[in-house]
Every structure is written in structure tokens, then in C-alpha cells.
C-alpha positions in Angstrom: 219.4 326.8 293.3 218.2 324.0 295.7 218.8 325.3 299.4 221.0 322.1 300.3 223.6 320.6 297.8 226.5 318.5 298.1 229.5 319.2 295.9 231.7 316.2 295.7 234.8 315.7 293.3 237.3 312.9 293.9 239.4 312.1 290.7 239.9 308.4 290.6 241.8 308.0 287.2 245.2 309.1 288.8 244.3 309.1 292.4 247.8 309.7 293.5 248.4 312.7 291.2 245.1 314.6 291.6 243.5 317.0 294.2 240.5 315.8 296.0 237.8 318.2 297.2 234.2 317.8 298.5 231.8 320.2 300.4 228.9 319.6 302.6 227.0 323.1 303.0 224.7 321.0 305.4 223.7 317.4 306.1 220.9 315.5 304.3 220.1 311.9 304.0 221.9 311.9 300.7 225.0 312.9 302.5 225.0 309.4 304.4 226.1 307.9 301.0 229.2 309.6 301.5 229.6 309.3 305.2 230.2 306.5 307.6 228.6 306.9 311.0 230.0 304.9 314.0 228.9 304.5 317.5 226.0 307.0 318.8 226.5 309.5 315.9 223.4 310.3 314.0 221.9 312.7 311.3 219.1 315.1 312.4 217.8 318.6 311.2 220.8 318.9 308.7 223.3 318.5 311.5 225.6 315.5 312.2 225.4 314.5 316.1 228.6 312.9 317.4 227.2 312.0 320.7 223.7 311.3 322.4 221.3 314.1 322.9 220.4 313.4 326.5 219.4 315.3 329.7 221.0 313.1 332.2 224.7 312.3 332.5 226.1 309.5 330.4 229.0 308.2 328.5 228.8 308.3 324.8 231.3 308.4 321.7 230.8 308.6 318.0 232.4 309.2 314.7 231.4 310.7 311.3 233.8 309.6 308.6 234.4 310.5 304.9 233.6 306.9 303.1 236.3 307.2 300.5 240.0 307.1 301.6 242.1 310.2 300.1 245.6 309.8 299.1 248.3 312.3 300.1 251.5 310.7 298.8 253.0 310.5 295.4 255.6 307.9 295.5 257.0 308.9 292.0 257.6 312.6 292.8 257.9 311.7 296.6 255.6 314.4 297.1 253.1 314.7 299.9 249.9 316.9 299.2 248.8 319.8 301.3 245.3 320.1 302.7 242.8 322.6 303.6 239.5 322.0 305.6 237.1 324.4 307.1 233.9 323.4 309.2 231.5 324.7 311.6 230.7 323.0 314.9 229.2 323.6 318.2 229.3 322.2 321.4 226.7 322.7 324.4 225.0 321.0 327.2 221.4 320.9 328.4 222.5 320.8 331.8 224.8 323.7 333.3 228.2 322.6 334.5 228.0 319.4 332.9 230.7 319.4 330.2 233.4 317.2 328.6 235.1 315.7 326.8 235.3 317.4 323.5 235.6 316.6 319.7 238.3 316.1 317.2 239.2 316.4 313.2 241.3 313.4 312.1 243.1 311.8 309.3 243.4 308.1 310.0 243.7 305.0 307.9 241.0 303.1 310.3 237.6 303.8 309.4 236.1 301.0 311.4 237.3 301.7 314.9 234.9 303.1 317.4 236.8 305.1 320.1 236.2 305.1 323.7 234.3 307.7 325.7 236.1 310.1 328.1 239.2 311.7 327.5 239.6 309.4 324.5 237.6 311.8 322.5 236.2 308.9 320.5 239.2 308.8 318.6 241.1 306.0 319.9 240.0 302.6 321.6 241.4 302.3 325.3 242.0 298.8 325.0 244.3 299.0 321.7 246.2 302.2 322.3 249.4 301.2 320.6 247.5 300.3 317.2 246.0 303.7 317.0 247.5 305.7 314.0 246.2 309.1 313.2 246.7 312.8 312.9 244.1 314.9 314.9 243.4 318.4 315.9 241.4 318.2 319.2 238.9 320.8 320.5 238.9 319.6 324.1 236.2 320.9 326.8 237.9 319.0 329.8 241.1 319.2 331.6 242.4 315.6 331.9 245.7 315.2 333.8 246.4 311.7 332.2 246.7 313.4 328.7 248.6 316.7 330.1 245.9 318.9 329.2 246.4 322.6 330.0 242.9 323.5 330.8 239.3 322.5 329.9 239.2 325.0 326.8 241.8 324.3 324.4 243.0 323.3 321.1 245.9 320.8 320.4 247.5 318.8 317.8 247.7 315.0 318.4 249.7 312.6 316.4 249.2 308.8 317.3 248.7 309.9 321.2 246.1 312.1 323.0 249.0 314.0 324.7 249.1 317.1 322.3 252.3 318.1 320.7 251.1 321.6 321.0 248.3 323.5 322.6 246.6 326.9 322.2 243.9 328.6 324.6 240.8 329.9 322.3 239.7 332.0 325.2 242.6 334.4 324.3 240.6 335.2 321.0 237.3 335.3 322.9 236.1 331.8 321.9 234.7 329.3 324.5 234.2 326.0 323.0 231.3 325.3 325.4 229.5 328.4 324.6 226.9 326.3 322.3 227.4 328.9 319.9 228.5 328.1 316.2 232.3 328.0 315.8 234.1 327.9 312.4 237.6 326.3 312.1 240.1 326.4 309.3 242.9 323.7 309.2 245.7 324.4 306.8 248.5 322.2 306.3 251.3 323.4 303.6 253.4 320.5 302.9 256.1 322.6 301.2 256.5 325.0 304.4 256.2 321.8 306.8 253.4 323.8 308.7 250.0 323.2 310.0 247.8 326.3 311.0 244.3 326.2 312.9 242.2 329.2 312.6 239.0 329.7 315.0 236.2 332.3 314.9 232.8 332.9 316.0 231.9 334.1 312.5 232.4 332.8 309.0 235.3 335.4 308.5 238.6 333.7 308.6 241.0 335.3 311.1 244.3 336.7 309.7 246.4 335.1 312.4 246.2 331.4 313.3 245.2 330.4 316.9 247.6 327.4 316.7 250.8 327.2 314.6 252.9 324.0 314.3 256.1 323.7 312.6 255.7 319.7 311.4 256.2 317.5 308.5 253.3 315.2 308.3 254.5 313.3 305.3 255.4 310.4 307.4 252.0 309.9 308.8 250.3 310.3 305.5 252.2 307.6 303.4 248.9 305.4 303.1 245.5 306.6 302.0 243.6 308.1 304.9 240.0 309.1 305.8 239.2 312.4 307.1 236.3 312.4 309.7 235.2 313.8 313.1 235.1 312.1 316.6 233.7 313.1 320.0 232.9 311.7 323.4 231.6 312.5 326.8 231.8 310.6 330.2 229.5 311.5 333.0 228.2 314.6 331.4 225.3 315.6 329.0 227.5 317.6 326.5 226.2 317.5 322.8 228.6 317.7 319.8 227.3 318.9 316.4 228.8 319.4 313.0 227.0 321.9 310.8 229.0 321.9 307.7 232.3 320.9 306.2 234.6 321.2 303.2 237.8 319.6 302.5 240.6 320.0 299.8 244.0 318.6 298.8 246.4 320.3 296.6 249.9 320.6 295.7 250.9 317.6 293.8 253.4 317.6 291.0 252.4 317.0 287.5 252.7 313.7 286.0 256.1 313.2 284.5 256.5 310.8 281.7 258.3 307.4 282.5 261.1 306.1 280.7 260.3 303.3 278.2 262.7 300.7 277.4 262.1 301.1 273.8 262.5 304.8 273.9 266.3 305.3 273.7 268.7 307.5 272.0 271.2 306.4 269.2 274.0 306.7 271.6 272.4 304.3 273.9 271.8 301.3 271.4 273.7 298.2 272.2 275.0 296.1 269.5 273.1 292.8 269.2 275.3 289.5 268.9 274.9 287.6 265.6 271.9 285.1 265.7 272.6 281.7 265.2 270.5 279.7 262.5 269.8 276.2 263.3 271.5 273.7 261.0 267.9 271.7 260.8 264.5 273.3 260.9 263.0 269.9 261.1 264.6 268.8 264.5 263.3 272.2 265.9 259.5 271.5 264.9 259.8 268.0 266.2 261.1 269.1 269.6 258.3 271.7 269.6 255.5 268.9 268.9 256.9 266.4 271.4 256.8 269.5 274.1 253.1 270.3 272.9 252.2 266.7 273.0 253.3 266.2 276.8 252.1 269.7 278.2 248.9 270.0 276.4 247.0 267.1 278.2 248.7 267.7 281.3 247.4 271.3 281.4 244.0 270.1 280.1 243.7 267.8 283.1 244.8 270.6 285.4 242.0 272.5 284.4 239.5 269.7 284.7 240.7 269.1 288.2 240.3 272.9 289.2 236.9 272.8 287.5 235.7 269.7 289.2 237.0 271.2 292.6 235.2 274.5 292.3 231.7 272.7 291.0 231.9 270.4 294.1 232.6 273.1 296.6 229.4 275.2 295.3 227.5 272.0 295.1 228.2 270.9 299.0 227.4 274.8 299.8 223.9 274.4 298.2 223.3 271.2 299.5 224.0 272.5 303.3 221.7 275.6 302.9 219.2 273.1 301.2 219.5 270.8 304.1 219.1 273.6 306.6 215.7 274.6 305.0 214.6 271.2 304.7 215.3 270.2 308.3 212.9 273.1 309.7 210.0 271.2 311.1 208.0 274.4 312.3 208.7 277.9 312.8 208.4 281.3 311.2 208.7 282.1 307.5 212.0 282.5 305.1 212.7 285.7 303.8 215.1 286.1 300.6 218.2 288.1 301.0 217.2 290.1 298.1 213.9 291.5 299.8 215.9 292.1 303.2 218.7 294.1 301.5 216.3 296.1 299.4 214.2 296.8 302.6 217.0 297.9 304.6 218.7 300.0 301.6 221.4 297.7 301.4 222.0 297.5 305.2 222.7 301.2 305.1 224.1 303.0 308.3 221.0 305.2 308.2 218.7 302.2 309.0 220.7 301.2 312.0 218.5 300.6 315.1 221.1 299.4 317.5 224.4 297.3 317.8 224.8 294.4 320.1 227.7 291.9 320.9 226.9 289.7 317.9 225.2 291.8 315.3 223.4 295.1 314.3 219.7 295.7 313.9 218.1 297.7 311.1 215.0 299.2 310.2 213.4 297.5 307.3 210.5 298.8 305.0 208.8 296.3 302.8 207.4 298.5 300.1 205.2 295.5 298.6 203.2 294.9 301.9 203.8 298.6 303.4 205.1 297.0 306.8 208.0 297.6 308.9 210.3 295.3 310.5 213.5 295.0 312.5 216.3 292.8 311.1 219.1 291.4 313.1 222.3 290.8 311.1 224.4 288.5 312.9 228.4 288.8 312.8 230.4 286.5 310.6 232.2 284.9 313.5 231.7 281.4 315.1 230.1 283.1 318.2 227.5 284.9 315.7 226.7 281.7 314.2 226.1 280.2 317.7 224.1 283.0 318.9 221.8 282.8 315.7 221.2 279.3 316.0 220.4 279.7 319.6 218.1 282.8 319.1 216.4 281.3 316.3 215.8 277.9 318.0 214.6 279.1 321.5 212.2 282.0 320.2 210.9 280.4 317.2 207.7 278.8 318.9 207.6 281.1 322.2 204.2 282.9 322.2 203.5 285.5 324.8 202.2 289.0 324.8 205.5 290.5 326.2 208.0 288.8 324.1 209.3 290.4 320.6 207.7 288.2 318.2 209.9 286.7 315.4 208.6 287.0 311.9 211.5 285.0 309.9 214.9 284.2 309.2 217.2 284.3 306.2 220.5 282.2 305.5 222.0 283.3 302.1 225.2 284.5 300.6 227.0 284.0 303.9 224.6 286.0 306.0 222.8 285.0 309.3 219.5 287.2 309.4 216.3 287.3 311.9 213.4 289.4 311.4 211.3 290.8 314.2 208.3 293.0 314.7 209.4 296.5 314.8 209.0 298.3 318.0 208.3 302.0 317.3 209.2 303.4 320.8 212.4 301.7 320.7 214.2 300.1 323.9 213.4 301.0 327.3 216.9 302.5 328.0 216.5 305.1 325.2 213.1 306.1 326.6 214.0 306.2 330.1 217.3 308.2 329.7 215.7 310.6 326.9 218.0 309.0 323.9 215.0 308.6 321.7 215.5 310.1 318.5 211.9 311.5 318.4 213.0 313.7 321.4 212.3 313.4 325.3 209.7 311.0 326.4 209.0 310.9 330.2 207.3 307.6 331.0 204.5 308.3 333.6 203.8 306.2 336.6 201.3 304.0 334.9 203.4 303.1 332.0 206.4 302.1 334.4 204.3 300.0 336.7 203.0 298.1 333.5 206.5 297.8 332.4 207.5 296.1 335.6 204.4 293.8 335.6 204.5 292.9 331.9 208.2 292.1 332.4 207.8 289.9 335.4 205.0 288.1 333.3 207.1 287.0 330.5 209.9 286.0 333.0 207.2 283.7 334.9 206.4 282.3 331.4 210.0 281.5 330.4 210.9 280.0 334.0 207.8 278.0 334.7 205.2 277.8 332.0 207.5 276.4 329.0 208.1 272.7 328.6 211.7 273.7 329.3 212.8 276.2 331.2 214.5 279.2 329.4 217.2 281.0 331.3 217.6 284.3 329.4 221.0 285.5 330.8 220.9 289.1 329.6 218.0 290.8 330.9 218.6 294.6 330.8 217.0 297.6 330.0 218.4 298.0 326.3 216.8 294.3 325.6 213.3 295.5 326.7 211.5 297.0 323.8 208.3 299.0 323.9 205.6 298.8 321.7 203.3 301.6 320.2 201.4 301.8 323.6 204.7 301.4 325.9 203.9 297.8 326.6 207.3 296.0 327.3 208.5 293.3 324.9 211.5 291.2 326.0 213.9 290.5 323.1 217.6 289.3 322.4 217.7 285.6 323.0 221.1 285.3 321.8 222.6 284.1 325.2 219.7 282.4 326.4 220.0 278.6 327.7 217.4 275.7 327.9 217.3 273.6 330.9 215.0 270.9 332.2 212.8 271.9 335.2 214.3 271.0 338.7 217.7 270.2 337.2 221.1 271.5 338.5 222.6 274.5 336.5 225.5 273.9 334.5 228.7 276.2 334.8 229.5 278.2 332.0 231.7 281.4 331.0 229.8 284.4 332.5 227.9 286.1 330.0 225.9 289.4 330.3 226.5 292.9 331.1 228.1 294.3 334.3 225.5 296.1 336.7 222.9 293.3 335.9 224.9 290.3 336.9 224.4 288.4 340.1 227.1 287.9 342.4 227.2 284.1 342.3 226.9 284.1 338.7 230.3 286.3 338.5 231.9 284.2 341.0 230.7 280.7 339.6 229.2 281.2 336.1 226.2 279.3 337.2 223.1 280.7 335.4 219.8 280.0 337.1 216.5 281.3 337.2 217.8 283.3 340.1 220.3 285.0 338.1 217.6 286.3 335.7 215.8 287.5 338.9 218.5 289.6 340.1 218.6 291.2 336.8 215.1 291.9 336.6 215.4 293.5 340.1 218.0 296.0 338.6 215.9 296.7 335.8 212.7 297.6 337.8 215.0 299.8 340.0 216.0 301.6 336.9 212.2 302.1 336.1 211.5 303.3 339.4 214.5 305.4 339.9 215.3 306.8 336.5 219.1 305.9 337.0 221.4 303.5 335.3 222.6 300.4 337.2 226.2 301.9 337.3 226.6 305.6 336.8 229.1 308.3 337.8 228.0 310.8 340.8 228.3 314.2 339.1 229.3 315.9 342.7 232.6 313.6 343.2 233.0 311.8 339.9 232.8 308.5 341.7 230.9 305.4 340.3 227.6 304.8 342.1 225.8 301.1 342.0 222.1 301.8 341.8 221.1 298.6 344.2 223.8 299.9 347.0 222.2 303.4 346.6 218.7 302.3 346.9 219.5 300.0 349.8 221.3 302.7 351.6 218.3 305.1 351.5 216.2 302.2 352.6 218.3 301.7 355.7 217.5 305.3 356.5 214.0 305.0 355.9 213.8 307.3 353.1 213.4 304.7 350.1 210.8 307.0 348.6 213.6 309.5 348.1 215.0 307.2 345.2 211.9 307.6 343.0 212.7 309.4 339.7 212.5 313.0 340.3 211.2 313.8 336.7 208.0 312.2 337.8 207.4 315.2 339.9 205.8 313.3 342.5 202.9 312.1 340.3 202.7 308.5 341.5 201.0 306.5 344.2 203.4 306.5 347.2 202.4 302.9 348.4 202.7 301.4 344.8 206.3 303.1 344.4 207.5 301.8 347.8 206.1 298.2 346.8 208.0 298.4 343.4 211.1 299.7 345.1 211.0 296.8 347.8 210.2 294.3 344.9 213.4 295.5 343.2 215.5 295.1 346.4 214.0 291.9 347.1 214.9 290.5 343.7 218.6 292.0 343.8 219.5 290.4 347.2 223.0 289.3 347.3 221.7 285.9 348.5 220.1 283.9 345.7 218.3 281.8 348.2 216.7 284.9 349.6 215.1 286.0 345.9 211.5 285.1 345.1 210.5 283.3 342.1 209.1 285.3 339.1 205.5 283.8 339.8 205.9 285.3 343.5 207.2 288.5 342.1 204.1 289.2 339.8 202.0 288.4 342.7 203.7 290.9 345.0 203.3 293.3 342.3 199.8 293.1 341.8 199.3 293.1 345.5 198.1 289.5 345.8 200.7 288.5 348.2 202.6 290.4 351.0 206.0 291.5 350.7 208.9 289.5 352.5 210.8 291.5 355.2 213.7 293.5 353.4 216.6 293.6 355.7 217.6 297.5 356.4 221.1 296.5 355.7 222.2 295.2 352.5 223.3 291.5 353.0 226.8 290.5 352.7 228.3 288.1 350.1 229.2 284.8 350.9 230.5 282.0 349.0 231.6 278.4 349.2 235.4 277.4 349.2 234.9 276.0 345.7 237.2 277.4 343.2 236.0 280.6 341.4 236.3 281.2 337.7 239.6 282.7 336.6 239.7 286.3 336.4 239.9 286.7 332.5 236.5 284.8 332.5 234.6 287.4 334.3 233.3 289.7 331.6 230.8 292.2 330.9 230.3 291.4 327.4 228.8 288.2 326.2 230.6 284.9 325.3 229.7 281.7 324.2 230.6 278.2 326.0 233.9 276.7 324.9 232.0 273.6 323.9 230.1 275.5 321.3 233.3 276.9 319.7 234.4 273.3 319.2 231.0 272.1 317.7 230.0 272.4 314.1 226.7 270.8 314.3 224.0 270.7 317.2 220.7 269.1 317.8 218.8 272.2 319.6 215.7 271.4 321.6 212.7 273.8 321.5 211.2 274.9 324.7 207.7 274.1 323.3 209.1 270.3 323.2 210.7 268.4 320.5 213.6 269.0 317.8 213.1 272.3 316.2 216.3 272.5 314.2 219.0 270.5 313.3 221.4 273.0 311.7 224.9 273.4 310.5 225.9 276.9 309.1 229.0 277.8 307.4 
């Protein structure tokens, strides 16, 4: 027998009346055909990980959901199925005393919503609590007073709310959920008894007595088909959640009963028929019939012609638009076929996901004919997605710099908007910097970090000052800096970028970008300039030097700490070198580290007029010019009396300008000069 098997049986001929069962003794690549992974969940070494495997405190959430909805309710017999599931899991942390928040098994009609981190257990989205419908058993490792948790080691039944109906303490049975040991759980629901039982053990032997017993009728919550699955989350911790095996079974439906048929009646129920009247003249009846057919026949035929013509016209217009799109490309990368990209990404399978952004998902693509690898960005089918697609394709198509992610091509077919980029084997800077790389922890050495800071400064100088039109990126952050095979930086994701004529005043737009990287004046007025990019760059190189996120929770007091404020505080005490990443173990040139940190503060100055240009930044990094005097105390914010944007306009996720939402066709200019595209995408 093969060491790993997937046993799966779901009867579909009579789904409401049949039992369903499946078993994952462990998880393989084939298992992903029957599972949907959301958020930070992943498959590795036969296990499903639900949160990131990292060694520094962070926030993370993820779900693993069975791909096929299961029916529990039979309306004919008014019967709700019973179910039984058992699974083995472990919760551990590479850092002592860094635990929270736990995992949950759930049944939900929603298989698309990614839950929030922290106490929400990756189960519900904090922004739409009233829309969450689920039945869940939580295995909670943090006491959250918002949800009336009894302690930091409990099991509870949750229905449409994270305030448990009833909880139990597994420590009474000698079980610590955070021990890192394999724990097996059994959850049994008996519909006829209206009882849910939860058993927990450190072995594979099911205990005689349940840990948690709840008398409850779940039939009102199982009327519609639901997806079984797992979710987990953490916030400000390194807790890791793993699912090792899983089986599930429904049972208890009544057999199919024959339905009454209107023609199968007993003799006593036969109703006498009234006498049938025979028309006096058959010829009159035939004349009426012929007249009716003579009128309705042509009308019906005309209706068919009209429908056929309408459908044909729509198809013709759609084909014409796509051809127009292709014909109007003056220069740029190659066109890929949708078929080739679909095959290369295994049908855009979840196992090929490299990352997710505000406007789409990036997939790893293997082209078997050429043996090459690429990254395919699939834009969302929204107007914002189309605007972002056009902006990115237009701006980056003819940019050429060694520190840019190179665009290989594009595809517009079957309603899809696809961009093909060079594949970066070392992923994004944030994943490497914070040990989130799927290939295991990689500590960037000092030479690599200095090279990243210089390379990123070089490409920003090119965008700001060397293109015919100035390119303002607007979303410079660690996750948009990719690393090639030699850990050289490559700036990507130009979906929010804007073109400006040199020496022109900036145009006010809705704020776009990511909190922690946004310049104060940009938050206040929405004015995107090269100086807002300089601020974001300053934050990124402080991340590179310090190994800390722009905003993260302090483990000692759970307060959120701003990286710029933290570095400036130690600079004011004369201890700026103390901010250097401890994982470097002091293996760096002290004066070069001091220079990098001071350049970071210089770029992240709240006063935009005091920030240097990227040309000056590059000169400072390579020691071609002296550093300006960095004030010991962080300068305060000062704004004019102009009216700021409304509060709802200050957002952390990207938004496109209102004008773009009202336009269906744009003439987009290339930063290399001239019209590159004139496109209209449906």
C-alpha cells in the first residue's frame, strides 16, 4: 500500500440523502485538489500550516477548507444529518512566551472570506461581523476579554459569534494546547440526541468521556450546504498552527421515500370525468388552428432572428475590442495566450500562489515547452483592477533598469487581465527579512542589506529624474521589493504609479498605499510627489537595517510601535547603533550602519522640504557626499490651513482616482515618451 492515500467519497446523485465521508491520512500535493487554502495557509512536508512560520512576532491568519460543500438537511424528511470528524493538530512557537491566538474547526456556507488575525481566529472578518455565519469548535491559546475567554487554554463551541456558548479546560485532562505535541480531537454531533461532544487526547486513543458536552440543536444552522474546514490566527506572536491529518463523515439520513404520483391513485379516489363535448364542425376548428399558426409562426421566427442577431452583434463587438486593443500597441512586451498561461499555472491553482495584492493574485508559472519560469499577475475583475492593469502595463512596459522587475508580456482573453513578469526566486524582501520564506529562514548579511538599499535608491533616481516623464511609484514597501537569485533588489508592482511632467505641481488624489509607509503630508492632503516616495524609501531602509516592521506590537507591553519614532528616539539618546538588527550579531561596519540609519531618518523626516532627492540619497549611501545634520529630536508636523481630505479618504489600501472610475477609455503616456497604449478593456 502506498504510504500516503486520500480516501474520498461524496455521493452526488442524491446529495441530500446520502452520507459523505473523506479522509486525509496526511496531506500531499494531490490533496490541494480537494482543499482551498486562504490567507497565509500553506502545504509543506505533509502538513497544512495555517499561519506563517516565522521567528519574530507578527500577525497572520489562514484557512484550509474542503473544496466541496456538504449537505446536512433533507427537506423531504425534515432530517438533519449527524456528523463525526477527527483530526490531529499541533500548536507551537519557536519563541518562548510568544503564544496566541489558536485555531478552530468550522462549518460555514462561506468558503471565500479570509478571517482577521488576533482573537478572531482567522474565522471571521472583523469588518463584517454581522455577516459571519458558522458553527465552530475553537482551540484557543489566548485569553481575550473581548470574547469572554475563561483562560489561555480552552476549548469552546461558537455559533455565529466568538463568544463561546460553552467552554472546557483541557488542562484538567493533562492537555496543554500550546505544548507543540500532537493532539487528536474528535467532534461528534448526534442529530437525534441534539448533542455535540468534543473529545481530546495526546494519543490516538479516543477517551471514554468527552472534554466538552453541549446539548444543542444545530439543524437551524445546517439548512444550507456548508464547507468544513480549519482556520487559525496570531497577532504579535510566533505561534504556528499545523493540521496533520483529518477525516470527516456525515450519517443518519432517512432512506428515500417514494413520492406520490398524480397518476398512481386508488380506485376509490377516481373522480368521474364530465362528458366531452364534440364540436359540430371539424372544418371550423382546423381553420382556426391554421389561422393561429399563420399569425404566430412568422412572429416566432422573427423573434428568433432578433435574438440571434443581438447575440451575434455582441460577440462581434467583443472580438473587435480585443483586436483593437492588440492593434493599438505601438511597442512593448509580447502577447501570451490565455491557454498557455492557464497550463503554466495549473489552471491558476492555489498551490501556485506567490502572493496577493489589492488588485490581484500572483502565480508561479512553469512553461514546459521552454523550461522557463515566470510570475503571472492576475488582476481582479473590477473597474479598479482594470485601471490598475492599464496603469501598470503602460508605465512599466518600456522602463529599463537592472533594479526593476522586468515585464515579459501580457494577455487579455476570456475576460482575464494578465501580466507576465520575470520570476524572482528569493521572493519579496519582507518574506526574507522576517523569515517568512517557504524555503526556510534566510538571514540577510550586511553586504546584501547595503546592496539592497543602494539598488533601490538607484532605481528610484531613475524613475524620478531620468525618465522623460517622472514616475511616482506611490507604493514603495518591503513586499514590493523582490529579490533575484543573488539577492539584488528589483522594484515591482506599478499598479498605483502615476506619471508627471518634471517640475510640475502635483495633483491631489485619494490617498493610496500602505500604512506605515505613507508620508504625513500625503495622508493629510493626498498630494503624491517624489518626496512621498522618498519617505517610503526611508522606512524601507530602516526596516533593512533594523529587521523590524514599520508598525509592530511591542511584546513587553503589547503597544504598537512606529519604527521611525523608535529609531529617532534612540538617535536622540546617542544610541542609534542599538537599533541594528540583532540577528547580524554585530557583523557589520559600524560607520556604514550609522550612515544607513541616518539616511533612513533623513528620508523619513516629517518635513517634506527637508527630505533629499533620490540622487542625493544615492550619493550619501556611496559616501560621495556628506550627510546633512539630522536633528536629535524628531521634527513636529506642521500643516497649512488648507482643508484636509475627509477621514474616509485616508485609507491603508490602494484606491484609484475618482476620475478613473468614470472613464472607460484613456490615452496613457509612456514615461519613455509618446503614446504607448490607447486601450479600452471590458
